[in-house]
GUTOR-343472 format. One record per atom (N, C-alpha, C): residue number from 1; residue in one letter; atom name; x, y, z. Coordinates in steps of 0.001 Angstrom, whole numbers. Each point is the difference from the previous one (the first is absolute). Last residue first. Layout:
<atoms>
nr,rest,atom,u,v,w
NUM,a,CA,X,Y,Z $
...
</atoms>
This chain:
<atoms>
nr,rest,atom,u,v,w
158,l,N,-33124,31755,65238 $
158,l,CA,1248,777,-183 $
158,l,C,116,1098,1000 $
157,n,N,-3240,-4070,-1094 $
157,n,CA,519,482,1285 $
157,n,C,1338,720,-148 $
156,l,N,-3294,-2205,-3229 $
156,l,CA,1446,-251,-26 $
156,l,C,679,463,1284 $
155,s,N,-4719,612,-1171 $
155,s,CA,268,-1362,485 $
155,s,C,1500,-319,18 $
154,n,N,-1607,4194,-1650 $
154,n,CA,-374,-141,1417 $
154,n,C,334,-1381,537 $
153,i,N,654,972,-4622 $
153,i,CA,983,699,848 $
153,i,C,-318,-143,1487 $
152,n,N,-2190,-1666,-4335 $
152,n,CA,398,-848,1115 $
152,n,C,978,660,940 $
151,n,N,-1816,2096,-4021 $
151,n,CA,-1158,-698,573 $
151,n,C,353,-778,1265 $
150,v,N,3480,2128,-2477 $
150,v,CA,-890,1009,605 $
150,v,C,-1184,-666,677 $
149,f,N,2920,-2796,-2435 $
149,f,CA,701,561,1150 $
149,f,C,-885,1006,732 $
148,y,N,-1584,-1759,-4035 $
148,y,CA,30,-1056,1013 $
148,y,C,634,539,1278 $
147,q,N,108,2810,-3678 $
147,q,CA,-1370,-113,514 $
147,q,C,-75,-1071,1089 $
146,l,N,4062,453,-2315 $
146,l,CA,-223,1152,891 $
146,l,C,-1398,-37,605 $
145,f,N,978,-3269,-3156 $
145,f,CA,822,-229,1184 $
145,f,C,-164,1149,991 $
144,d,N,-2135,321,-4185 $
144,d,CA,-655,-977,867 $
144,d,C,816,-295,1252 $
143,y,N,1831,3062,-3209 $
143,y,CA,-1303,468,478 $
143,y,C,-614,-990,983 $
142,v,N,4043,-1222,-2139 $
142,v,CA,207,1096,962 $
142,v,C,-1336,454,588 $
141,f,N,-175,-3284,-3414 $
141,f,CA,664,-511,1197 $
141,f,C,117,1090,1063 $
140,t,N,-1561,1251,-4237 $
140,t,CA,-1016,-777,724 $
140,t,C,576,-541,1301 $
139,a,N,2957,2186,-2879 $
139,a,CA,-951,960,564 $
139,a,C,-1076,-715,815 $
138,l,N,3036,-2692,-2355 $
138,l,CA,686,689,1095 $
138,l,C,-941,996,677 $
137,f,N,-1518,-2209,-3875 $
137,f,CA,69,-930,1135 $
137,f,C,684,651,1206 $
136,i,N,-143,2517,-3976 $
136,i,CA,-1366,-219,507 $
136,i,C,16,-916,1222 $
135,a,N,4080,709,-2270 $
135,a,CA,-438,1223,685 $
135,a,C,-1393,-170,601 $
134,m,N,1715,-3499,-2657 $
134,m,CA,763,100,1252 $
134,m,C,-464,1212,796 $
133,t,N,-1743,-510,-4293 $
133,t,CA,-647,-902,962 $
133,t,C,755,-22,1327 $
132,v,N,1858,2569,-3475 $
132,v,CA,-1297,562,396 $
132,v,C,-678,-900,1034 $
131,l,N,4030,-1537,-1915 $
131,l,CA,238,1150,878 $
131,l,C,-1308,615,499 $
130,a,N,-221,-3556,-3142 $
130,a,CA,535,-477,1281 $
130,a,C,219,1158,967 $
129,f,N,-1320,1040,-4394 $
129,f,CA,-1097,-662,712 $
129,f,C,476,-467,1380 $
128,t,N,3268,1642,-2857 $
128,t,CA,-836,1093,493 $
128,t,C,-1179,-548,796 $
127,k,N,2718,-3090,-2158 $
127,k,CA,734,599,1119 $
127,k,C,-783,1160,596 $
126,q,N,-1774,-2038,-3828 $
126,q,CA,-43,-931,1129 $
126,q,C,732,571,1209 $
125,i,N,186,2410,-3997 $
125,i,CA,-1348,69,553 $
125,i,C,-116,-938,1201 $
124,n,N,3948,-104,-2488 $
124,n,CA,-77,1234,786 $
124,n,C,-1372,154,644 $
123,a,N,686,-3614,-2922 $
123,a,CA,788,-195,1218 $
123,a,C,-63,1245,880 $
122,f,N,-2016,146,-4304 $
122,f,CA,-778,-766,967 $
122,f,C,757,-190,1316 $
121,v,N,882,4297,-2959 $
121,v,CA,359,-1399,-131 $
121,v,C,-711,-746,1115 $
120,f,N,-1481,4689,-2440 $
120,f,CA,394,-646,1241 $
120,f,C,334,-1449,-314 $
119,n,N,415,4310,-3481 $
119,n,CA,-728,-1183,439 $
119,n,C,495,-446,1361 $
118,k,N,317,4124,-3662 $
118,k,CA,272,-166,1428 $
118,k,C,-881,-1132,508 $
117,k,N,2203,873,-5059 $
117,k,CA,-1206,5,826 $
117,k,C,416,-135,1453 $
116,k,N,3439,407,-3163 $
116,k,CA,-1101,556,-781 $
116,k,C,-1272,146,819 $
115,k,N,3913,-2068,1816 $
115,k,CA,275,1420,-232 $
115,k,C,-1158,682,-719 $
114,a,N,-88,-4679,720 $
114,a,CA,-231,708,1258 $
114,a,C,257,1495,-157 $
113,n,N,978,-2897,-3598 $
113,n,CA,-1445,120,182 $
113,n,C,-330,782,1266 $
112,e,N,4510,-1032,-822 $
112,e,CA,-480,955,-1005 $
112,e,C,-1502,243,152 $
111,i,N,1932,-3326,2682 $
111,i,CA,491,1322,419 $
111,i,C,-504,1076,-954 $
110,l,N,-951,-4451,-1122 $
110,l,CA,-741,389,1205 $
110,l,C,409,1390,475 $
109,a,N,2372,-1904,-3604 $
109,a,CA,-1365,348,-401 $
109,a,C,-829,449,1195 $
108,k,N,4355,-1631,813 $
108,k,CA,62,1279,-714 $
108,k,C,-1398,475,-389 $
107,k,N,354,-4275,1888 $
107,k,CA,270,1019,1009 $
107,k,C,52,1393,-641 $
106,e,N,-380,-3702,-2864 $
106,e,CA,-1242,187,754 $
106,e,C,176,1107,1040 $
105,e,N,3787,-1332,-2392 $
105,e,CA,-921,752,-860 $
105,e,C,-1324,271,719 $
104,i,N,3101,-2727,2194 $
104,i,CA,541,1357,-79 $
104,i,C,-916,874,-850 $
103,c,N,-1010,-4548,220 $
103,c,CA,-266,647,1295 $
103,c,C,502,1439,12 $
102,p,N,785,-2695,-3977 $
102,p,CA,-1421,249,290 $
102,p,C,-260,731,1321 $
101,q,N,3975,-283,-3700 $
101,q,CA,-32,-2,1468 $
101,q,C,-1416,323,476 $
100,f,N,3064,-1957,-4593 $
100,f,CA,-1187,729,446 $
100,f,C,-123,-183,1501 $
99,s,N,3783,-1753,-1762 $
99,s,CA,-209,972,-1079 $
99,s,C,-1260,828,274 $
98,f,N,2991,-2057,4076 $
98,f,CA,-1013,-376,-996 $
98,f,C,-89,1064,-1096 $
97,s,N,2730,227,4085 $
97,s,CA,635,-848,-1019 $
97,s,C,-982,-451,-1089 $
96,e,N,-1366,2634,3757 $
96,e,CA,992,792,-718 $
96,e,C,691,-815,-1085 $
95,e,N,-3155,-1806,3229 $
95,e,CA,-547,470,-1274 $
95,e,C,997,828,-803 $
94,m,N,990,-1545,4418 $
94,m,CA,-36,-1119,-943 $
94,m,C,-433,476,-1378 $
93,k,N,-136,3115,3450 $
93,k,CA,1401,-316,-343 $
93,k,C,66,-1161,-994 $
92,d,N,-4193,1192,1826 $
92,d,CA,463,1010,-949 $
92,d,C,1442,-257,-442 $
91,i,N,-1766,-2831,3337 $
91,i,CA,-669,-215,-1283 $
91,i,C,467,1022,-1041 $
90,v,N,1944,433,4442 $
90,v,CA,142,-1330,-588 $
90,v,C,-589,-67,-1411 $
89,s,N,80,3997,2897 $
89,s,CA,1280,-651,246 $
89,s,C,170,-1325,-720 $
88,s,N,-4033,2738,-320 $
88,s,CA,1145,851,-326 $
88,s,C,1334,-709,165 $
87,f,N,-4145,-2407,987 $
87,f,CA,65,513,-1370 $
87,f,C,1306,736,-260 $
86,k,N,-784,-1697,4319 $
86,k,CA,-11,-1144,-921 $
86,k,C,124,490,-1448 $
85,i,N,-503,3246,3369 $
85,i,CA,1337,-612,31 $
85,i,C,74,-1127,-1020 $
84,r,N,-4170,1998,596 $
84,r,CA,922,958,-624 $
84,r,C,1413,-580,-52 $
83,l,N,-3230,-2502,2302 $
83,l,CA,-194,-61,-1459 $
83,l,C,910,980,-727 $
82,l,N,-27,59,4718 $
82,l,CA,634,-1219,-498 $
82,l,C,-174,-161,-1511 $
81,y,N,-2147,3659,2120 $
81,y,CA,1450,131,115 $
81,y,C,702,-1225,-599 $
80,s,N,-4673,-100,331 $
80,s,CA,411,932,-1056 $
80,s,C,1516,206,24 $
79,y,N,-1876,-2711,3400 $
79,y,CA,-120,-629,-1315 $
79,y,C,453,940,-1114 $
78,a,N,-114,1710,4416 $
78,a,CA,1043,-1029,-156 $
78,a,C,-64,-641,-1384 $
77,d,N,-3370,3128,1170 $
77,d,CA,1296,661,-91 $
77,d,C,1115,-1015,-255 $
76,q,N,-4313,-1609,844 $
76,q,CA,29,661,-1305 $
76,q,C,1355,668,-224 $
75,n,N,-738,-1906,4217 $
75,n,CA,61,-1040,-1019 $
75,n,C,104,616,-1395 $
74,a,N,-688,2880,3656 $
74,a,CA,1358,-555,27 $
74,a,C,182,-1066,-1081 $
73,w,N,-4331,1828,568 $
73,w,CA,925,1029,-467 $
73,w,C,1421,-553,-87 $
72,l,N,-3242,-2803,1858 $
72,l,CA,-269,207,-1427 $
72,l,C,983,1009,-576 $
71,l,N,120,-665,4630 $
71,l,CA,578,-1142,-717 $
71,l,C,-243,97,-1509 $
70,l,N,-1993,3234,2775 $
70,l,CA,1449,162,28 $
70,l,C,691,-1134,-767 $
69,s,N,-4615,-324,574 $
69,s,CA,314,1111,-904 $
69,s,C,1506,228,-79 $
68,f,N,-1603,-3177,3101 $
68,f,CA,-184,-481,-1373 $
68,f,C,357,1090,-1015 $
67,a,N,46,1268,4522 $
67,a,CA,1080,-948,-281 $
67,a,C,-98,-551,-1426 $
66,f,N,-3465,2767,1555 $
66,f,CA,1226,780,-172 $
66,f,C,1158,-918,-368 $
65,g,N,-4021,-2066,1131 $
65,g,CA,-106,670,-1293 $
65,g,C,1229,832,-312 $
64,a,N,-295,-1996,4264 $
64,a,CA,167,-1032,-1038 $
64,a,C,-41,624,-1393 $
63,i,N,-917,2829,3617 $
63,i,CA,1415,-408,34 $
63,i,C,274,-1039,-1086 $
62,a,N,-4435,1306,577 $
62,a,CA,768,1099,-573 $
62,a,C,1493,-328,-18 $
61,i,N,-2908,-2986,2162 $
61,i,CA,-200,-84,-1452 $
61,i,C,811,1095,-690 $
60,a,N,-31,91,4675 $
60,a,CA,740,-1174,-483 $
60,a,C,-119,-151,-1518 $
59,v,N,-2526,3392,2085 $
59,v,CA,1428,315,129 $
59,v,C,832,-1159,-557 $
58,v,N,-4575,-672,355 $
58,v,CA,291,905,-1114 $
58,v,C,1479,382,9 $
57,t,N,-1471,-2496,3598 $
57,t,CA,-70,-836,-1199 $
57,t,C,318,837,-1235 $
56,l,N,-449,2073,4181 $
56,l,CA,1317,-607,-167 $
56,l,C,38,-948,-1201 $
55,s,N,-3189,4411,638 $
55,s,CA,-12,-1456,41 $
55,s,C,1416,-543,-218 $
54,g,N,-2019,4687,131 $
54,g,CA,1021,-481,910 $
54,g,C,1,-1502,145 $
53,d,N,-4524,2695,-1091 $
53,d,CA,1345,174,-535 $
53,d,C,1000,-519,1029 $
52,v,N,-5239,-1612,-607 $
52,v,CA,1006,601,860 $
52,v,C,1328,120,-740 $
51,v,N,-3827,-2160,-1984 $
51,v,CA,-278,1423,192 $
51,v,C,1113,702,772 $
50,n,N,-246,-4251,-3348 $
50,n,CA,470,208,1355 $
50,n,C,-75,1498,279 $
49,f,N,-1143,-1537,-4274 $
49,f,CA,-880,-710,920 $
49,f,C,430,114,1458 $
48,e,N,2436,2182,-3621 $
48,e,CA,-1418,216,-287 $
48,e,C,-896,-597,1082 $
47,k,N,4717,-635,104 $
47,k,CA,-292,1407,258 $
47,k,C,-1496,286,-195 $
46,l,N,1580,-4318,-1031 $
46,l,CA,100,241,1442 $
46,l,C,-351,1443,346 $
45,a,N,188,-1144,-4528 $
45,a,CA,-1139,-680,636 $
45,a,C,23,231,1513 $
44,a,N,3648,1597,-2467 $
44,a,CA,-1205,791,-288 $
44,a,C,-1227,-622,657 $
43,m,N,4048,-2367,289 $
43,m,CA,71,1218,797 $
43,m,C,-1237,870,-217 $
42,i,N,451,-3880,-2611 $
42,i,CA,-227,-359,1406 $
42,i,C,-16,1246,881 $
41,v,N,1079,633,-4522 $
41,v,CA,-1389,-462,122 $
41,v,C,-323,-319,1460 $
40,f,N,4465,1176,-1062 $
40,f,CA,-906,1134,-151 $
40,f,C,-1446,-413,220 $
39,c,N,3226,-3410,-51 $
39,c,CA,155,828,1206 $
39,c,C,-925,1207,-56 $
38,l,N,199,-2693,-3816 $
38,l,CA,-706,-678,1098 $
38,l,C,105,797,1295 $
37,t,N,2491,1572,-3639 $
37,t,CA,-1439,182,-244 $
37,t,C,-829,-655,1098 $
36,i,N,4630,-705,56 $
36,i,CA,-302,1395,345 $
36,i,C,-1496,274,-169 $
35,a,N,1553,-4199,-1392 $
35,a,CA,72,109,1468 $
35,a,C,-339,1416,458 $
34,v,N,326,-780,-4637 $
34,v,CA,-1188,-677,541 $
34,v,C,-18,121,1525 $
33,i,N,3788,1622,-2144 $
33,i,CA,-1141,858,-323 $
33,i,C,-1297,-619,522 $
32,y,N,4011,-2495,429 $
32,y,CA,-4,1163,888 $
32,y,C,-1205,904,-257 $
31,f,N,589,-3743,-2852 $
31,f,CA,-264,-440,1373 $
31,f,C,-94,1203,940 $
30,k,N,1350,813,-4405 $
30,k,CA,-1435,-294,53 $
30,k,C,-394,-451,1414 $
29,n,N,4545,651,-901 $
29,n,CA,-710,1276,110 $
29,n,C,-1502,-205,78 $
28,t,N,2658,-3776,-764 $
28,t,CA,242,514,1350 $
28,t,C,-752,1309,211 $
27,a,N,-97,-1869,-4299 $
27,a,CA,-741,-855,938 $
27,a,C,152,516,1434 $
26,f,N,2482,2139,-3400 $
26,f,CA,-1431,285,-129 $
26,f,C,-819,-828,986 $
25,s,N,4622,-861,-174 $
25,s,CA,-239,1347,517 $
25,s,C,-1481,342,-63 $
24,r,N,1464,-4004,-1964 $
24,r,CA,2,-91,1469 $
24,r,C,-299,1355,624 $
23,s,N,516,-82,-4643 $
23,s,CA,-1231,-709,387 $
23,s,C,-103,-133,1512 $
22,v,N,3972,1783,-1792 $
22,v,CA,-1106,954,-145 $
22,v,C,-1322,-646,419 $
21,f,N,3754,-2784,-105 $
21,f,CA,196,1003,1035 $
21,f,C,-1157,1006,-11 $
20,n,N,300,-3147,-3456 $
20,n,CA,-441,-644,1246 $
20,n,C,65,978,1168 $
19,e,N,1731,1492,-4066 $
19,e,CA,-1457,-133,-101 $
19,e,C,-575,-675,1243 $
18,k,N,4674,295,-339 $
18,k,CA,-576,1339,172 $
18,k,C,-1523,-62,-42 $
17,t,N,2451,-3890,-956 $
17,t,CA,-16,279,1446 $
17,t,C,-565,1381,280 $
16,y,N,472,-1187,-4509 $
16,y,CA,-965,-900,640 $
16,y,C,-84,293,1499 $
15,m,N,3284,2205,-2471 $
15,m,CA,-1317,534,-357 $
15,m,C,-1103,-841,649 $
14,f,N,4425,-1484,488 $
14,f,CA,-227,1219,768 $
14,f,C,-1359,609,-298 $
13,e,N,1327,-3764,-2522 $
13,e,CA,-207,-375,1404 $
13,e,C,-280,1228,869 $
12,k,N,1153,668,-4506 $
12,k,CA,-1324,-630,97 $
12,k,C,-329,-333,1453 $
11,y,N,4325,1546,-858 $
11,y,CA,-976,1073,-172 $
11,y,C,-1421,-544,134 $
10,l,N,3536,-3050,-116 $
10,l,CA,-7,701,1284 $
10,l,C,-1037,1128,-12 $
9,e,N,733,-2244,-4020 $
9,e,CA,-634,-915,959 $
9,e,C,-109,651,1387 $
8,i,N,2317,2405,-3299 $
8,i,CA,-1423,-82,-345 $
8,i,C,-735,-923,965 $
7,i,N,4661,308,393 $
7,i,CA,-627,1250,424 $
7,i,C,-1495,-32,-286 $
6,q,N,2558,-3617,-1545 $
6,q,CA,-54,-1,1462 $
6,q,C,-713,1249,520 $
5,q,N,890,-271,-4577 $
5,q,CA,-1066,-934,357 $
5,q,C,-168,-64,1520 $
4,k,N,3566,2531,-1699 $
4,k,CA,-1290,618,-362 $
4,k,C,-1165,-874,439 $
3,d,N,4427,-1712,523 $
3,d,CA,-324,1073,949 $
3,d,C,-1358,644,-276 $
2,d,N,617,-5087,-1661 $
2,d,CA,830,1195,-64 $
2,d,C,-514,1089,948 $
1,m,N,-160,-5585,94 $
1,m,CA,-851,1176,0 $
1,m,C,899,1243,0 $
</atoms>
């Protein structure tokens, strides 16, 4: 097997692992988004049907929702970082020896298209979603925890 053939086989393998990597990223993100949605639904139901503010159950759900949001943000950040490395340090380098460089051309087209239109990339929307939900869960946590503290200050014997 000559060098060109070896590079092509290695390139195929890297492209295959990249696709698996992206699929795992989407599956993981889907899990976090479903978990965050469930936390919102449960928290909203508790807030709707539990008349008293300061529920420790709501505080616990808010902590869980915040944690899921933080993990979604961190997961999205890690996957995008690792994909950039995989492309710029490995796949793009392999393509330099090809007569046609599909990933490099795709990257150029994406950059050119982004200059013409101001589009949001889905990954950025997911990170924004994670930050917004973190803020909502944090606000809910602080509000209900303070309400719990205010409602129970007499029984704490301070």
